[in-house]
C-alpha atoms as an extended CHARMM CRD file, in Angstrom:
* protein
*
       296  EXT
         1         1  UNK       CA             -0.1150000000       -0.0890000000        0.1270000000  PROA      1               0.0000000000
         2         2  UNK       CA              2.7380000000        2.4270000000        0.9110000000  PROA      2               0.0000000000
         3         3  UNK       CA              4.7280000000        1.6610000000       -2.2780000000  PROA      3               0.0000000000
         4         4  UNK       CA              1.4830000000        2.3790000000       -4.2460000000  PROA      4               0.0000000000
         5         5  UNK       CA              1.1580000000        5.6910000000       -2.5710000000  PROA      5               0.0000000000
         6         6  UNK       CA              4.6730000000        6.5350000000       -3.3800000000  PROA      6               0.0000000000
         7         7  UNK       CA              4.2750000000        5.6130000000       -7.1080000000  PROA      7               0.0000000000
         8         8  UNK       CA              0.9790000000        7.6990000000       -7.2760000000  PROA      8               0.0000000000
         9         9  UNK       CA              2.8410000000       10.5940000000       -5.6350000000  PROA      9               0.0000000000
        10        10  UNK       CA              5.8530000000       10.2330000000       -7.9430000000  PROA      10              0.0000000000
        11        11  UNK       CA              3.5030000000       10.3800000000      -11.0960000000  PROA      11              0.0000000000
        12        12  UNK       CA              1.4990000000       13.4550000000       -9.7320000000  PROA      12              0.0000000000
        13        13  UNK       CA              4.6940000000       15.0000000000       -8.9440000000  PROA      13              0.0000000000
        14        14  UNK       CA              6.1610000000       14.2100000000      -12.3740000000  PROA      14              0.0000000000
        15        15  UNK       CA              2.9010000000       15.5110000000      -13.9710000000  PROA      15              0.0000000000
        16        16  UNK       CA              3.3080000000       18.8720000000      -12.1350000000  PROA      16              0.0000000000
        17        17  UNK       CA              6.8370000000       19.1690000000      -13.0550000000  PROA      17              0.0000000000
        18        18  UNK       CA              5.7610000000       18.8060000000      -16.6080000000  PROA      18              0.0000000000
        19        19  UNK       CA              3.2580000000       21.2960000000      -16.4970000000  PROA      19              0.0000000000
        20        20  UNK       CA              5.6690000000       23.8890000000      -15.0090000000  PROA      20              0.0000000000
        21        21  UNK       CA              7.5380000000       23.5010000000      -18.2430000000  PROA      21              0.0000000000
        22        22  UNK       CA              4.7570000000       24.3740000000      -20.3640000000  PROA      22              0.0000000000
        23        23  UNK       CA              3.5290000000       27.7120000000      -19.2300000000  PROA      23              0.0000000000
        24        24  UNK       CA              0.6150000000       28.0020000000      -21.6020000000  PROA      24              0.0000000000
        25        25  UNK       CA             -0.5580000000       24.6050000000      -20.7420000000  PROA      25              0.0000000000
        26        26  UNK       CA             -0.0570000000       25.1920000000      -16.9780000000  PROA      26              0.0000000000
        27        27  UNK       CA             -2.4000000000       28.2240000000      -17.0450000000  PROA      27              0.0000000000
        28        28  UNK       CA             -5.2140000000       26.3100000000      -18.7780000000  PROA      28              0.0000000000
        29        29  UNK       CA             -4.8000000000       23.3050000000      -16.5290000000  PROA      29              0.0000000000
        30        30  UNK       CA             -4.8780000000       25.2490000000      -13.1710000000  PROA      30              0.0000000000
        31        31  UNK       CA             -7.8010000000       27.5800000000      -14.4880000000  PROA      31              0.0000000000
        32        32  UNK       CA             -9.8740000000       24.5300000000      -15.6180000000  PROA      32              0.0000000000
        33        33  UNK       CA             -9.0180000000       22.7790000000      -12.3190000000  PROA      33              0.0000000000
        34        34  UNK       CA            -10.0020000000       25.7500000000      -10.1910000000  PROA      34              0.0000000000
        35        35  UNK       CA            -13.3190000000       25.8420000000      -11.9560000000  PROA      35              0.0000000000
        36        36  UNK       CA            -13.6300000000       22.1110000000      -11.3230000000  PROA      36              0.0000000000
        37        37  UNK       CA            -13.0530000000       22.1630000000       -7.8470000000  PROA      37              0.0000000000
        38        38  UNK       CA            -15.4170000000       25.1740000000       -7.2440000000  PROA      38              0.0000000000
        39        39  UNK       CA            -18.1480000000       23.1340000000       -9.1410000000  PROA      39              0.0000000000
        40        40  UNK       CA            -17.3540000000       20.0400000000       -7.0050000000  PROA      40              0.0000000000
        41        41  UNK       CA            -17.6690000000       22.1160000000       -3.8800000000  PROA      41              0.0000000000
        42        42  UNK       CA            -21.0180000000       23.7220000000       -4.9220000000  PROA      42              0.0000000000
        43        43  UNK       CA            -22.5570000000       20.3020000000       -6.0050000000  PROA      43              0.0000000000
        44        44  UNK       CA            -21.2180000000       18.7020000000       -2.7510000000  PROA      44              0.0000000000
        45        45  UNK       CA            -23.4420000000       21.2340000000       -0.5410000000  PROA      45              0.0000000000
        46        46  UNK       CA            -26.1540000000       20.7730000000       -3.0600000000  PROA      46              0.0000000000
        47        47  UNK       CA            -26.2020000000       16.9280000000       -2.1210000000  PROA      47              0.0000000000
        48        48  UNK       CA            -25.5440000000       15.7900000000       -5.7420000000  PROA      48              0.0000000000
        49        49  UNK       CA            -22.9140000000       13.4570000000       -5.0560000000  PROA      49              0.0000000000
        50        50  UNK       CA            -23.0590000000       11.9180000000       -8.7010000000  PROA      50              0.0000000000
        51        51  UNK       CA            -21.7440000000       15.2750000000       -9.8860000000  PROA      51              0.0000000000
        52        52  UNK       CA            -18.9670000000       15.5030000000       -7.0980000000  PROA      52              0.0000000000
        53        53  UNK       CA            -17.7530000000       12.1150000000       -8.4540000000  PROA      53              0.0000000000
        54        54  UNK       CA            -17.8790000000       13.3760000000      -12.0510000000  PROA      54              0.0000000000
        55        55  UNK       CA            -15.6500000000       16.4460000000      -11.0420000000  PROA      55              0.0000000000
        56        56  UNK       CA            -13.2170000000       14.1160000000       -9.1780000000  PROA      56              0.0000000000
        57        57  UNK       CA            -12.9920000000       11.9610000000      -12.3940000000  PROA      57              0.0000000000
        58        58  UNK       CA            -12.5110000000       15.1650000000      -14.4270000000  PROA      58              0.0000000000
        59        59  UNK       CA             -9.5530000000       16.1080000000      -12.2590000000  PROA      59              0.0000000000
        60        60  UNK       CA             -7.7820000000       12.8060000000      -12.9100000000  PROA      60              0.0000000000
        61        61  UNK       CA             -8.5600000000       12.9820000000      -16.4510000000  PROA      61              0.0000000000
        62        62  UNK       CA             -6.7520000000       16.1630000000      -16.7670000000  PROA      62              0.0000000000
        63        63  UNK       CA             -3.6510000000       14.5100000000      -15.9440000000  PROA      63              0.0000000000
        64        64  UNK       CA             -3.7080000000       11.6350000000      -18.1720000000  PROA      64              0.0000000000
        65        65  UNK       CA             -2.1000000000       13.6520000000      -21.0480000000  PROA      65              0.0000000000
        66        66  UNK       CA              1.0640000000       14.1360000000      -18.9440000000  PROA      66              0.0000000000
        67        67  UNK       CA              0.9230000000       10.4620000000      -17.6840000000  PROA      67              0.0000000000
        68        68  UNK       CA              0.9540000000        9.1550000000      -21.2720000000  PROA      68              0.0000000000
        69        69  UNK       CA              3.7710000000       11.4560000000      -22.1180000000  PROA      69              0.0000000000
        70        70  UNK       CA              5.9570000000        9.7950000000      -19.5490000000  PROA      70              0.0000000000
        71        71  UNK       CA              4.5210000000        6.3880000000      -19.9930000000  PROA      71              0.0000000000
        72        72  UNK       CA              5.1070000000        6.4620000000      -24.0160000000  PROA      72              0.0000000000
        73        73  UNK       CA              8.2170000000        8.6550000000      -23.8400000000  PROA      73              0.0000000000
        74        74  UNK       CA              6.5230000000       11.2760000000      -26.1600000000  PROA      74              0.0000000000
        75        75  UNK       CA              6.1770000000       14.9800000000      -25.9710000000  PROA      75              0.0000000000
        76        76  UNK       CA              2.5630000000       16.0660000000      -26.8090000000  PROA      76              0.0000000000
        77        77  UNK       CA              2.4090000000       19.5790000000      -28.6730000000  PROA      77              0.0000000000
        78        78  UNK       CA              0.7410000000       22.3420000000      -26.3290000000  PROA      78              0.0000000000
        79        79  UNK       CA             -2.0760000000       22.6390000000      -28.6220000000  PROA      79              0.0000000000
        80        80  UNK       CA             -3.2180000000       19.1900000000      -28.4620000000  PROA      80              0.0000000000
        81        81  UNK       CA             -2.7260000000       19.0350000000      -24.9420000000  PROA      81              0.0000000000
        82        82  UNK       CA             -4.8920000000       22.1270000000      -24.2650000000  PROA      82              0.0000000000
        83        83  UNK       CA             -7.6190000000       20.8870000000      -26.4770000000  PROA      83              0.0000000000
        84        84  UNK       CA             -7.6520000000       17.5820000000      -24.6710000000  PROA      84              0.0000000000
        85        85  UNK       CA             -8.3090000000       19.3840000000      -21.5020000000  PROA      85              0.0000000000
        86        86  UNK       CA            -10.8190000000       21.7390000000      -22.8790000000  PROA      86              0.0000000000
        87        87  UNK       CA            -12.6610000000       18.7080000000      -24.3570000000  PROA      87              0.0000000000
        88        88  UNK       CA            -12.8560000000       16.9120000000      -20.9870000000  PROA      88              0.0000000000
        89        89  UNK       CA            -14.0590000000       19.9460000000      -19.2390000000  PROA      89              0.0000000000
        90        90  UNK       CA            -16.5870000000       20.7680000000      -22.1080000000  PROA      90              0.0000000000
        91        91  UNK       CA            -17.7860000000       17.0570000000      -21.7640000000  PROA      91              0.0000000000
        92        92  UNK       CA            -17.9280000000       16.3080000000      -18.2370000000  PROA      92              0.0000000000
        93        93  UNK       CA            -18.4850000000       19.7480000000      -16.4500000000  PROA      93              0.0000000000
        94        94  UNK       CA            -20.3630000000       21.8790000000      -19.3270000000  PROA      94              0.0000000000
        95        95  UNK       CA            -22.1530000000       18.8500000000      -20.9320000000  PROA      95              0.0000000000
        96        96  UNK       CA            -23.2390000000       16.7260000000      -18.0790000000  PROA      96              0.0000000000
        97        97  UNK       CA            -23.2610000000       18.7380000000      -14.8450000000  PROA      97              0.0000000000
        98        98  UNK       CA            -24.2850000000       22.2940000000      -16.5440000000  PROA      98              0.0000000000
        99        99  UNK       CA            -26.7040000000       20.4450000000      -18.8650000000  PROA      99              0.0000000000
       100       100  UNK       CA            -25.2450000000       21.7480000000      -22.0280000000  PROA      100             0.0000000000
       101       101  UNK       CA            -26.1840000000       18.6710000000      -23.9190000000  PROA      101             0.0000000000
       102       102  UNK       CA            -29.9520000000       19.5270000000      -23.6130000000  PROA      102             0.0000000000
       103       103  UNK       CA            -29.3620000000       23.3950000000      -23.3900000000  PROA      103             0.0000000000
       104       104  UNK       CA            -27.5400000000       23.6110000000      -26.7940000000  PROA      104             0.0000000000
       105       105  UNK       CA            -28.8150000000       21.4780000000      -29.3350000000  PROA      105             0.0000000000
       106       106  UNK       CA            -25.7300000000       20.7920000000      -31.2450000000  PROA      106             0.0000000000
       107       107  UNK       CA            -23.2910000000       20.5060000000      -28.2210000000  PROA      107             0.0000000000
       108       108  UNK       CA            -23.0500000000       16.6930000000      -28.3690000000  PROA      108             0.0000000000
       109       109  UNK       CA            -22.4310000000       17.0440000000      -32.1670000000  PROA      109             0.0000000000
       110       110  UNK       CA            -19.6490000000       19.5270000000      -31.7950000000  PROA      110             0.0000000000
       111       111  UNK       CA            -18.0070000000       17.2970000000      -29.2380000000  PROA      111             0.0000000000
       112       112  UNK       CA            -18.1690000000       14.0700000000      -31.3110000000  PROA      112             0.0000000000
       113       113  UNK       CA            -16.7480000000       15.8570000000      -34.3440000000  PROA      113             0.0000000000
       114       114  UNK       CA            -13.8570000000       16.9760000000      -32.2360000000  PROA      114             0.0000000000
       115       115  UNK       CA            -13.7110000000       13.4710000000      -30.6910000000  PROA      115             0.0000000000
       116       116  UNK       CA            -13.3490000000       12.1090000000      -34.2060000000  PROA      116             0.0000000000
       117       117  UNK       CA            -10.6830000000       14.5280000000      -35.2160000000  PROA      117             0.0000000000
       118       118  UNK       CA             -8.4430000000       14.0810000000      -31.8920000000  PROA      118             0.0000000000
       119       119  UNK       CA             -8.6890000000       10.1720000000      -32.0170000000  PROA      119             0.0000000000
       120       120  UNK       CA             -7.5660000000       10.3110000000      -35.5450000000  PROA      120             0.0000000000
       121       121  UNK       CA             -4.6580000000       12.5820000000      -34.4470000000  PROA      121             0.0000000000
       122       122  UNK       CA             -3.7640000000       10.1250000000      -31.7360000000  PROA      122             0.0000000000
       123       123  UNK       CA             -4.1700000000        7.0840000000      -34.0660000000  PROA      123             0.0000000000
       124       124  UNK       CA             -1.8770000000        8.6200000000      -36.6510000000  PROA      124             0.0000000000
       125       125  UNK       CA              0.6490000000        9.5750000000      -33.8800000000  PROA      125             0.0000000000
       126       126  UNK       CA              0.9200000000        6.0660000000      -32.6820000000  PROA      126             0.0000000000
       127       127  UNK       CA              1.5010000000        4.8640000000      -36.1680000000  PROA      127             0.0000000000
       128       128  UNK       CA              3.9240000000        7.7550000000      -36.7170000000  PROA      128             0.0000000000
       129       129  UNK       CA              5.9530000000        6.6670000000      -33.6610000000  PROA      129             0.0000000000
       130       130  UNK       CA              6.0420000000        2.8360000000      -34.7280000000  PROA      130             0.0000000000
       131       131  UNK       CA              7.0850000000        3.9130000000      -38.2360000000  PROA      131             0.0000000000
       132       132  UNK       CA              9.9570000000        6.0640000000      -36.6390000000  PROA      132             0.0000000000
       133       133  UNK       CA             11.0890000000        3.3900000000      -34.0240000000  PROA      133             0.0000000000
       134       134  UNK       CA             14.2240000000        1.6650000000      -34.4610000000  PROA      134             0.0000000000
       135       135  UNK       CA             12.9610000000       -1.6270000000      -32.9690000000  PROA      135             0.0000000000
       136       136  UNK       CA             10.6350000000       -2.2000000000      -36.0290000000  PROA      136             0.0000000000
       137       137  UNK       CA             12.0310000000       -2.1310000000      -39.7800000000  PROA      137             0.0000000000
       138       138  UNK       CA              8.8250000000       -0.5550000000      -41.1620000000  PROA      138             0.0000000000
       139       139  UNK       CA              8.4070000000        1.9890000000      -43.8060000000  PROA      139             0.0000000000
       140       140  UNK       CA              4.6140000000        2.9270000000      -44.0990000000  PROA      140             0.0000000000
       141       141  UNK       CA              3.1630000000        4.9270000000      -46.8280000000  PROA      141             0.0000000000
       142       142  UNK       CA              1.3710000000        8.2890000000      -45.9100000000  PROA      142             0.0000000000
       143       143  UNK       CA             -1.9070000000        6.6740000000      -47.3840000000  PROA      143             0.0000000000
       144       144  UNK       CA             -1.5920000000        3.5620000000      -45.1580000000  PROA      144             0.0000000000
       145       145  UNK       CA             -0.9030000000        5.6560000000      -42.0240000000  PROA      145             0.0000000000
       146       146  UNK       CA             -4.0160000000        7.8790000000      -42.7750000000  PROA      146             0.0000000000
       147       147  UNK       CA             -6.0960000000        4.7630000000      -43.1060000000  PROA      147             0.0000000000
       148       148  UNK       CA             -4.9810000000        3.3130000000      -39.9190000000  PROA      148             0.0000000000
       149       149  UNK       CA             -5.6870000000        6.7730000000      -38.0620000000  PROA      149             0.0000000000
       150       150  UNK       CA             -9.1060000000        6.8190000000      -39.7140000000  PROA      150             0.0000000000
       151       151  UNK       CA             -9.7950000000        3.1930000000      -38.6490000000  PROA      151             0.0000000000
       152       152  UNK       CA             -8.4220000000        3.9790000000      -35.0510000000  PROA      152             0.0000000000
       153       153  UNK       CA            -10.7940000000        6.9020000000      -34.7370000000  PROA      153             0.0000000000
       154       154  UNK       CA            -13.8710000000        5.0890000000      -35.7980000000  PROA      154             0.0000000000
       155       155  UNK       CA            -13.1150000000        1.9830000000      -33.6920000000  PROA      155             0.0000000000
       156       156  UNK       CA            -12.9000000000        4.4470000000      -30.4100000000  PROA      156             0.0000000000
       157       157  UNK       CA            -16.2440000000        6.1620000000      -31.7620000000  PROA      157             0.0000000000
       158       158  UNK       CA            -17.8940000000        2.7240000000      -32.1020000000  PROA      158             0.0000000000
       159       159  UNK       CA            -16.5750000000        1.5440000000      -28.5870000000  PROA      159             0.0000000000
       160       160  UNK       CA            -17.7710000000        4.9320000000      -26.9140000000  PROA      160             0.0000000000
       161       161  UNK       CA            -21.5560000000        4.0400000000      -28.5180000000  PROA      161             0.0000000000
       162       162  UNK       CA            -21.1860000000        0.6720000000      -27.0530000000  PROA      162             0.0000000000
       163       163  UNK       CA            -20.5100000000        2.2180000000      -23.6410000000  PROA      163             0.0000000000
       164       164  UNK       CA            -23.3610000000        4.7430000000      -23.9830000000  PROA      164             0.0000000000
       165       165  UNK       CA            -25.7630000000        1.9350000000      -24.8620000000  PROA      165             0.0000000000
       166       166  UNK       CA            -24.4250000000       -0.3150000000      -22.0890000000  PROA      166             0.0000000000
       167       167  UNK       CA            -25.0650000000        2.5050000000      -19.4700000000  PROA      167             0.0000000000
       168       168  UNK       CA            -28.3990000000        3.3360000000      -20.7100000000  PROA      168             0.0000000000
       169       169  UNK       CA            -29.6600000000       -0.2680000000      -20.5450000000  PROA      169             0.0000000000
       170       170  UNK       CA            -27.9880000000       -1.0370000000      -17.1570000000  PROA      170             0.0000000000
       171       171  UNK       CA            -28.2430000000        2.3060000000      -15.1780000000  PROA      171             0.0000000000
       172       172  UNK       CA            -31.0020000000        4.0030000000      -17.3070000000  PROA      172             0.0000000000
       173       173  UNK       CA            -28.6300000000        7.2020000000      -17.8920000000  PROA      173             0.0000000000
       174       174  UNK       CA            -30.0750000000        8.0810000000      -21.1970000000  PROA      174             0.0000000000
       175       175  UNK       CA            -26.5380000000        8.9070000000      -22.5760000000  PROA      175             0.0000000000
       176       176  UNK       CA            -27.9560000000        8.2250000000      -26.2240000000  PROA      176             0.0000000000
       177       177  UNK       CA            -30.2370000000       11.0030000000      -26.5570000000  PROA      177             0.0000000000
       178       178  UNK       CA            -33.6280000000       10.3090000000      -28.0610000000  PROA      178             0.0000000000
       179       179  UNK       CA            -35.3470000000       11.8430000000      -31.2380000000  PROA      179             0.0000000000
       180       180  UNK       CA            -38.8740000000       12.8800000000      -31.8350000000  PROA      180             0.0000000000
       181       181  UNK       CA            -40.1890000000       11.4920000000      -35.1480000000  PROA      181             0.0000000000
       182       182  UNK       CA            -43.7440000000       12.2000000000      -37.0280000000  PROA      182             0.0000000000
       183       183  UNK       CA            -43.2290000000        9.0610000000      -39.3760000000  PROA      183             0.0000000000
       184       184  UNK       CA            -42.3240000000        5.5360000000      -38.4910000000  PROA      184             0.0000000000
       185       185  UNK       CA            -41.8480000000        2.4340000000      -40.7630000000  PROA      185             0.0000000000
       186       186  UNK       CA            -41.8030000000       -0.8710000000      -39.1290000000  PROA      186             0.0000000000
       187       187  UNK       CA            -42.3600000000       -4.6510000000      -40.2420000000  PROA      187             0.0000000000
       188       188  UNK       CA            -43.0960000000       -5.3380000000      -36.5490000000  PROA      188             0.0000000000
       189       189  UNK       CA            -46.4430000000       -3.6140000000      -37.1860000000  PROA      189             0.0000000000
       190       190  UNK       CA            -47.4270000000       -6.1420000000      -40.0290000000  PROA      190             0.0000000000
       191       191  UNK       CA            -50.6940000000       -7.6500000000      -38.7490000000  PROA      191             0.0000000000
       192       192  UNK       CA            -49.9770000000      -10.8360000000      -40.5830000000  PROA      192             0.0000000000
       193       193  UNK       CA            -46.6190000000      -11.1640000000      -38.8900000000  PROA      193             0.0000000000
       194       194  UNK       CA            -44.7980000000      -10.9590000000      -42.1970000000  PROA      194             0.0000000000
       195       195  UNK       CA            -42.0620000000       -9.0480000000      -43.4890000000  PROA      195             0.0000000000
       196       196  UNK       CA            -44.3080000000       -6.1370000000      -44.9190000000  PROA      196             0.0000000000
       197       197  UNK       CA            -43.6400000000       -2.8440000000      -43.8280000000  PROA      197             0.0000000000
       198       198  UNK       CA            -46.2820000000       -0.4710000000      -42.1030000000  PROA      198             0.0000000000
       199       199  UNK       CA            -45.9110000000        3.1390000000      -42.3560000000  PROA      199             0.0000000000
       200       200  UNK       CA            -47.5800000000        5.5330000000      -40.0990000000  PROA      200             0.0000000000
       201       201  UNK       CA            -47.4270000000        9.2670000000      -40.8400000000  PROA      201             0.0000000000
       202       202  UNK       CA            -48.4870000000       12.4420000000      -39.2850000000  PROA      202             0.0000000000
       203       203  UNK       CA            -47.9280000000       11.1660000000      -35.6930000000  PROA      203             0.0000000000
       204       204  UNK       CA            -48.5270000000       13.9580000000      -33.0860000000  PROA      204             0.0000000000
       205       205  UNK       CA            -48.2900000000       12.0760000000      -29.8890000000  PROA      205             0.0000000000
       206       206  UNK       CA            -47.1940000000        8.8030000000      -28.1010000000  PROA      206             0.0000000000
       207       207  UNK       CA            -49.2530000000        7.0500000000      -25.4380000000  PROA      207             0.0000000000
       208       208  UNK       CA            -47.3660000000        4.6120000000      -23.2900000000  PROA      208             0.0000000000
       209       209  UNK       CA            -49.6040000000        1.8580000000      -21.3800000000  PROA      209             0.0000000000
       210       210  UNK       CA            -48.0800000000        0.5930000000      -18.1480000000  PROA      210             0.0000000000
       211       211  UNK       CA            -48.5540000000       -2.9240000000      -16.4780000000  PROA      211             0.0000000000
       212       212  UNK       CA            -51.2360000000       -1.3880000000      -14.2820000000  PROA      212             0.0000000000
       213       213  UNK       CA            -53.2400000000       -0.3430000000      -17.2530000000  PROA      213             0.0000000000
       214       214  UNK       CA            -52.0800000000        3.4450000000      -16.6880000000  PROA      214             0.0000000000
       215       215  UNK       CA            -51.8330000000        5.4090000000      -19.9470000000  PROA      215             0.0000000000
       216       216  UNK       CA            -49.3420000000        8.0820000000      -20.0500000000  PROA      216             0.0000000000
       217       217  UNK       CA            -49.2770000000       10.7180000000      -22.8530000000  PROA      217             0.0000000000
       218       218  UNK       CA            -45.5990000000       11.5430000000      -23.6730000000  PROA      218             0.0000000000
       219       219  UNK       CA            -46.7550000000       15.0150000000      -25.2890000000  PROA      219             0.0000000000
       220       220  UNK       CA            -43.7460000000       15.3300000000      -27.2570000000  PROA      220             0.0000000000
       221       221  UNK       CA            -45.4190000000       15.8980000000      -30.6410000000  PROA      221             0.0000000000
       222       222  UNK       CA            -44.3790000000       12.5550000000      -32.0050000000  PROA      222             0.0000000000
       223       223  UNK       CA            -43.0620000000        9.1630000000      -31.8080000000  PROA      223             0.0000000000
       224       224  UNK       CA            -40.0290000000        8.7040000000      -29.3870000000  PROA      224             0.0000000000
       225       225  UNK       CA            -37.0370000000        7.2530000000      -31.0640000000  PROA      225             0.0000000000
       226       226  UNK       CA            -34.8430000000        5.7900000000      -28.3010000000  PROA      226             0.0000000000
       227       227  UNK       CA            -31.1590000000        6.6010000000      -29.2490000000  PROA      227             0.0000000000
       228       228  UNK       CA            -30.8150000000        5.2830000000      -32.8080000000  PROA      228             0.0000000000
       229       229  UNK       CA            -30.6310000000        8.3300000000      -34.7620000000  PROA      229             0.0000000000
       230       230  UNK       CA            -28.3710000000        9.9010000000      -32.1260000000  PROA      230             0.0000000000
       231       231  UNK       CA            -26.1330000000        7.0220000000      -32.3040000000  PROA      231             0.0000000000
       232       232  UNK       CA            -25.9540000000        7.3380000000      -36.2160000000  PROA      232             0.0000000000
       233       233  UNK       CA            -25.3540000000       11.1400000000      -36.0750000000  PROA      233             0.0000000000
       234       234  UNK       CA            -22.5490000000       10.7370000000      -33.4860000000  PROA      234             0.0000000000
       235       235  UNK       CA            -20.6590000000        8.1730000000      -35.7450000000  PROA      235             0.0000000000
       236       236  UNK       CA            -21.2820000000       10.2540000000      -38.7640000000  PROA      236             0.0000000000
       237       237  UNK       CA            -19.7040000000       13.3450000000      -37.2710000000  PROA      237             0.0000000000
       238       238  UNK       CA            -17.0230000000       11.2140000000      -35.8670000000  PROA      238             0.0000000000
       239       239  UNK       CA            -16.3920000000        9.9120000000      -39.2220000000  PROA      239             0.0000000000
       240       240  UNK       CA            -16.3410000000       13.6900000000      -40.4810000000  PROA      240             0.0000000000
       241       241  UNK       CA            -13.5230000000       14.4640000000      -37.9180000000  PROA      241             0.0000000000
       242       242  UNK       CA            -11.5420000000       11.3820000000      -38.5880000000  PROA      242             0.0000000000
       243       243  UNK       CA            -11.6130000000       12.1830000000      -42.4310000000  PROA      243             0.0000000000
       244       244  UNK       CA            -10.4280000000       15.5610000000      -41.7070000000  PROA      244             0.0000000000
       245       245  UNK       CA             -7.3550000000       14.8280000000      -39.7680000000  PROA      245             0.0000000000
       246       246  UNK       CA             -6.3830000000       11.5960000000      -41.8950000000  PROA      246             0.0000000000
       247       247  UNK       CA             -6.4310000000       13.7450000000      -44.8420000000  PROA      247             0.0000000000
       248       248  UNK       CA             -4.2260000000       16.1880000000      -42.8560000000  PROA      248             0.0000000000
       249       249  UNK       CA             -2.0420000000       13.5920000000      -41.5940000000  PROA      249             0.0000000000
       250       250  UNK       CA             -1.5850000000       12.0830000000      -45.1900000000  PROA      250             0.0000000000
       251       251  UNK       CA             -0.2330000000       15.5150000000      -46.6960000000  PROA      251             0.0000000000
       252       252  UNK       CA              1.9460000000       15.9960000000      -43.3580000000  PROA      252             0.0000000000
       253       253  UNK       CA              3.7140000000       12.6810000000      -44.1280000000  PROA      253             0.0000000000
       254       254  UNK       CA              3.6930000000       13.3710000000      -47.8660000000  PROA      254             0.0000000000
       255       255  UNK       CA              5.6920000000       16.6650000000      -47.0900000000  PROA      255             0.0000000000
       256       256  UNK       CA              7.9150000000       14.9140000000      -44.6850000000  PROA      256             0.0000000000
       257       257  UNK       CA              6.7040000000       16.8780000000      -41.6350000000  PROA      257             0.0000000000
       258       258  UNK       CA              6.7340000000       20.2870000000      -43.0870000000  PROA      258             0.0000000000
       259       259  UNK       CA              2.7360000000       20.9790000000      -42.1900000000  PROA      259             0.0000000000
       260       260  UNK       CA              2.5790000000       23.4970000000      -39.3740000000  PROA      260             0.0000000000
       261       261  UNK       CA             -0.8880000000       22.6170000000      -38.6130000000  PROA      261             0.0000000000
       262       262  UNK       CA             -0.5120000000       18.9690000000      -38.3040000000  PROA      262             0.0000000000
       263       263  UNK       CA              2.6760000000       19.1040000000      -36.2660000000  PROA      263             0.0000000000
       264       264  UNK       CA              0.5260000000       20.9210000000      -33.4720000000  PROA      264             0.0000000000
       265       265  UNK       CA             -1.4140000000       17.4850000000      -33.0260000000  PROA      265             0.0000000000
       266       266  UNK       CA              1.3320000000       15.0110000000      -33.4840000000  PROA      266             0.0000000000
       267       267  UNK       CA              3.6340000000       14.1000000000      -30.6380000000  PROA      267             0.0000000000
       268       268  UNK       CA              7.5340000000       14.1230000000      -30.7810000000  PROA      268             0.0000000000
       269       269  UNK       CA              9.3050000000       10.9810000000      -29.6110000000  PROA      269             0.0000000000
       270       270  UNK       CA             11.8590000000       11.6680000000      -27.0420000000  PROA      270             0.0000000000
       271       271  UNK       CA             14.5510000000        9.6600000000      -25.0170000000  PROA      271             0.0000000000
       272       272  UNK       CA             14.1850000000       11.6250000000      -21.9210000000  PROA      272             0.0000000000
       273       273  UNK       CA             11.3380000000       13.8140000000      -20.7460000000  PROA      273             0.0000000000
       274       274  UNK       CA             12.6700000000       17.4850000000      -20.8130000000  PROA      274             0.0000000000
       275       275  UNK       CA             11.8940000000       18.1210000000      -17.0900000000  PROA      275             0.0000000000
       276       276  UNK       CA             14.0880000000       15.0330000000      -16.2360000000  PROA      276             0.0000000000
       277       277  UNK       CA             16.7950000000       15.9620000000      -18.3420000000  PROA      277             0.0000000000
       278       278  UNK       CA             20.4200000000       17.2310000000      -17.4580000000  PROA      278             0.0000000000
       279       279  UNK       CA             20.4500000000       20.6580000000      -18.7240000000  PROA      279             0.0000000000
       280       280  UNK       CA             23.8480000000       20.0210000000      -20.1960000000  PROA      280             0.0000000000
       281       281  UNK       CA             22.4590000000       17.3020000000      -22.5250000000  PROA      281             0.0000000000
       282       282  UNK       CA             20.5790000000       17.6240000000      -25.6060000000  PROA      282             0.0000000000
       283       283  UNK       CA             16.7770000000       17.2750000000      -25.4100000000  PROA      283             0.0000000000
       284       284  UNK       CA             15.5780000000       15.0210000000      -28.0770000000  PROA      284             0.0000000000
       285       285  UNK       CA             16.1620000000       11.6370000000      -29.8160000000  PROA      285             0.0000000000
       286       286  UNK       CA             18.0050000000       13.0220000000      -32.9130000000  PROA      286             0.0000000000
       287       287  UNK       CA             20.1820000000       15.5890000000      -31.1570000000  PROA      287             0.0000000000
       288       288  UNK       CA             20.9180000000       12.8550000000      -28.5600000000  PROA      288             0.0000000000
       289       289  UNK       CA             22.1240000000       10.2560000000      -30.9500000000  PROA      289             0.0000000000
       290       290  UNK       CA             24.3560000000       13.0500000000      -32.6210000000  PROA      290             0.0000000000
       291       291  UNK       CA             25.8360000000       13.9890000000      -29.3200000000  PROA      291             0.0000000000
       292       292  UNK       CA             26.3870000000       10.2090000000      -28.6350000000  PROA      292             0.0000000000
       293       293  UNK       CA             28.3110000000        9.7550000000      -31.9860000000  PROA      293             0.0000000000
       294       294  UNK       CA             30.4620000000       12.6530000000      -31.3400000000  PROA      294             0.0000000000
       295       295  UNK       CA             31.4100000000       11.2960000000      -27.9000000000  PROA      295             0.0000000000
       296       296  UNK       CA             32.1290000000        8.0240000000      -29.2750000000  PROA      296             0.0000000000
C-alpha cells in the first residue's frame, strides 16, 4: 500500500513538473482545475454526489496527457494538450453537470466531431511513432498511415457508443439522446406477422401503457425514437472529424513533416522527458544520438 502511494505521488509530482515546463498549458490546466473544484464544492453542498464524482473523475482525466507522455516517452504539442483538457471540461462539467447537452442543441455533435478529429490525431501519432522506431523495420506509406488513423478513430467512436448503450440499458442514464419522429416504418406492425413494412405518418403524440393499465401521454409531438438516430449522427460526425485529420496527416507525411498545422497535434518521440533531462545534455532523440556519436 505504501509503495502504491509513493508511485502515485511520484506520478503526480512528475505531472506537475511537466506542467511547469509548459507555461501556457499550465495556465489552462490550473484555471480549469480551479473551476472544477469550485463546481465540486457547490455540488457537494447541493447534495449531488454523482456530480461530485464526475468532478473528481475530471481532475484525474486532466492529468492523463502528462501521464501518457511519460509512459510512452513522447512530448505532446501544447495545442493538442490544451484541446484535450478543454474537451474533457466541455464534456463532463459543461455537458453533464451544466446540462449543455440539452440546453445547446448541437453541443453533443460538436464534441463528437472533435472527438473524431482528436482520435484520428492520436491514431496517426501512434502509427507515426511505430514507423520512426528503430525496433521495427517498417516504412509505411502516407496513405496507409492515414487509413490506420481513420480506422483507429472510428473504432474509438464505436466503442464509445457501445459504452453509452450499456449505461442506458444497465443504469438508465439516457446517454444516447432520443429523437422525436412524425413518421415511422416497421415490419413489426405487420398484422400478418410477415415482412411487410407498415408506415404511420403525421404522428402527433405517443401514449405509453404501463402494466397496471395506466396510460401516459408523452406529449412530445411525435413518436419517441430511443437513441438510434443519435448514435448514427454521432458516428457520422466522428467520421467527418476522422476524415479531416486523416487527410491532414496524409499530406503531413507526404511533405515529410513540413505541415505546421498537423505538427500541433502529432507528438514527438523523446528519449528523456525535458523536465527530467540534465540541462547540459541535448533534449530529443536525434540530437541525443548525434551527441552520442561525437562522444564515441
